[in-house]
N, C-alpha and C positions, 0 to 999 in steps of 0.2 A: 548798039545803044541808040543809034539814030531813031529806030522805031520807038523805043521806050520814051525818049525825051523829045520827040519830033515836034517842032514848032514852039518849043519852050526855051527859056533861058535859065541857066544856073547862075549862082553867085559864088564868088570866091570868098575866102575868109576876110579879105580886106574890102568886101562890098562891091567889087567889080562884077559886071554882067559877063557871063562866059557862054559862048556857043557850045552846046554839048556835042554837036557833031565833030567839031575840031578837037575838043578837050578829051573826048572819050574814044576816039577812033583807034581801032587796033589795040584796045586795052581790055584787060580783065577788070570788071567793075564790081566794087563792093557797095551795095546799097545798105547804108547804115541807118537803121531806124532807132532813134535814141532821143533822150531829153535830159536837160540839166537837172531837173527835179528828181530824177530817177537814180537812186543810189547804186544799183547794179550797173547802170550806164556810166556813172562817174567812176566806178571801179574799173570798167573795161576800156573806156576811152583812152586813158594813157597807154594801155597795152597796144591798142590799135595804132596810136600815134607812133610808138616806137617801131612797130612792124612796118608802118608806112614809110617812116623816115629811113629805116634800114634798106628797104626795097628801092626807094627812089633816090636817096642821097649817098648811099654807101655801096652801090653796085654800079659797075660800068659795063655796058650802058645802063641807065636807069631802067628798072623793071617796068614792063607795060601794065601798070596797075593804077587805078584811080578809085577814090572813095567818093560817093555822093551821099551826103547827109540828108535824111528826111526827118524833119523835126516833129516831135510830139510835145514841144514846149507849149506853155500856156499863152505866150505872147511873142511878138517879133523881137522885143527887147530881151526877153529871156533867151531866145534862140541865139541872138547876136552875142550876148554875154557868155553863154556856154561855149560858143564857137571860139571866142577870143580867149577864154580862160583855159580851155582844155583841148581843143581840136588841133589836128595837124593842118597842113596847108592844103586841105582838100576842098571839094566843091559842095554846094548845098542847093536843094530845091528852095526857092524863095518861100518864106513863111506863109504868105497869103495865097500861095498857089493851091487851089482846091484839088489839084492832081494828086497831092499826097494821099488823099483818101482812096483814090483809085489804085495807087501803088500798094497801099496797105492791104486792100482787097485782093489784088492780083497776086501778091506774094504771101497771102494768108498770114499777115502779121497780127498775132493775138496778144503778144507781150513784147516788151522791150527790155534790154537792148537786143536787137536782132541784126546780124550781118549776113545779107544774102549775096552770094557771089554769082554773078551772071555773065553770060556770053554777050557778044555784040548784038545778038538778036533779042536779048532780054530773057532768054531761056536760062533756067536755074542750073548752075553747076553744083552748088550746095547751099542749103539754107542754114548750115551749121558752121559758118565762117568763124564765129566767136569761139566756139568749142575747139575748132581745128587750130586756130592761132594759139589758144591757151595750151593745147596738148602738144602741138608739133612745131610751133614757132614758124620760122621762115620756110621750112621744108614743105609746108602745105601749099605754098605758092606754086611750086612746080606742078603739083597735081591739078591745081586750078588752071594753070596755063595749058596743060595737056587737054583738059576738058573744054577749054575755050576755043580750040582750033586756031590759035594765033601762033605762028611760027616765027621765032626770032632767037637769036643767040642770047640766051639768058642763062647765067650760071649763078647759083646761090652759094 
């Protein structure tokens, strides 16, 4: 993930700047392309929230998983409102960072919501994260972990 967000800062839900190198190291990362105005996004975000909470707060040790939100909201205020109203305690690319356009191109984002699960290198494990969470629930995380080449004692 260092490659993907190199030289950038991410923001937490409470507005703090976060060093992506520290926050994303040795984790499976879900790049969540979404927006508050999008009804399918508002439908899926609570599902992702529950999935994230179960993996990070209800497993010991917490699963090596992080979500980075890439906003398609119309304004920074909309983005912050959406994050506060619906998001889990995950990270986001700052609204005004033009890099979101590069990410949308790189990961071929043509519609939202889209959850792309990536390795540390930024290489795609699956671009069907949303469907897999809906179909398989927590069990899909083990497949992502295997695809990510991160070895750790994680049991779901």
